[in-house]
C-alpha atoms as one frame of an Amber mdcrd trajectory, in Angstrom:
protein
  -9.738 -17.871   5.291 -10.768 -17.202   2.339 -11.996 -13.985   0.851 -13.848
 -13.011  -2.297 -13.351  -9.587  -4.101 -15.871  -9.685  -6.712 -16.632  -6.508
  -8.613 -19.649  -5.205 -10.625 -20.460  -2.639 -13.358 -24.151  -2.524 -13.016
 -26.250  -0.294 -15.822 -27.253   2.590 -14.589 -30.886   1.987 -15.411 -30.487
  -1.195 -13.056 -28.937  -0.058  -9.872 -31.730   0.832  -7.879 -33.295  -3.112
  -8.005 -29.646  -4.457  -7.256 -29.121  -2.225  -4.235 -33.102  -3.381  -3.262
 -31.760  -7.581  -4.393 -28.582  -7.355  -2.618 -29.499  -6.589   0.466 -31.466
  -9.644   0.966 -29.152 -11.726  -0.592 -26.416 -10.184   2.167 -28.755  -9.850
   4.797 -29.056 -14.633   4.431 -25.597 -14.403   3.427 -23.833 -13.069   7.131
 -26.899 -15.879   8.854 -24.839 -18.739   6.193 -21.857 -21.112   8.269 -18.807
 -20.438   7.788 -18.874 -16.739   6.520 -17.610 -14.105   8.585 -17.836 -11.110
   5.921 -20.695 -10.212   3.385 -20.346  -6.318   2.892 -21.364  -4.442  -0.095
 -18.645  -1.436  -0.726 -18.938   0.503  -3.301 -16.162   2.214  -5.404 -15.208
   5.633  -5.078 -15.278   7.791  -8.672 -17.632   4.728 -10.469 -21.073   6.334
  -9.711 -22.449   2.498 -10.930 -19.476   0.096  -9.413 -19.228  -1.773  -6.428
 -16.937  -4.747  -4.638 -19.257  -7.433  -3.307 -16.553  -8.215  -0.426 -17.293
 -11.293   1.210 -15.139 -13.653   4.179 -14.612 -17.271   4.768 -14.367 -19.753
   6.489 -12.597 -22.454   4.099 -14.538 -24.049   0.756 -16.862 -25.897   1.932
 -18.817 -22.986   3.514 -18.186 -20.903   0.138 -19.633 -23.502  -2.254 -22.787
 -23.856   0.673 -23.647 -20.359  -0.224 -23.096 -21.198  -3.246 -26.104 -24.096
  -3.764 -27.704 -21.785  -1.763 -31.387 -20.023  -3.101 -30.881 -16.914  -2.214
 -27.542 -16.443  -3.516 -28.737 -18.928  -6.553 -31.938 -16.437  -6.836 -29.960
 -13.205  -7.293 -27.120 -14.958  -9.497 -30.474 -15.816 -12.282 -30.999 -11.514
 -11.520 -27.591 -10.474 -11.519 -27.093 -10.957 -15.666 -30.074  -7.574 -16.159
 -28.217  -6.555 -13.534 -24.599  -5.843 -14.748 -22.857  -3.954 -17.747 -19.726
  -6.128 -17.768 -18.788  -9.425 -17.468 -18.773  -9.156 -13.025 -14.490  -9.991
 -12.259 -14.367 -12.366  -8.961 -10.883 -12.533  -7.052  -9.469 -14.833  -4.809
  -7.733 -15.097  -1.670  -6.283 -16.928   0.180  -4.604 -16.644   3.956  -0.290
 -17.744   4.529  -0.740 -19.471   8.032   3.454 -18.477   9.130   6.059 -21.451
   9.720
């Protein structure tokens, strides 16, 4: 499994549009093969900051997601909503010996 945390800091005036559009992205992404989690959470104490928590079966599932039309469309729109560059943390699970 591969876990991704994407931190998004929004322009205050873009928050409503972002929340509307990200629901479409989430609904489509959750239906993708290899997706185990795709959830948006608000950062407590930061009114315009969110994290997308994703869990994918493997790198191939992530690559397919990144090539999907719904992700590409969202990605193009997101640039106008962000107040700071997107911050992405990638985590992989270690298998015990």
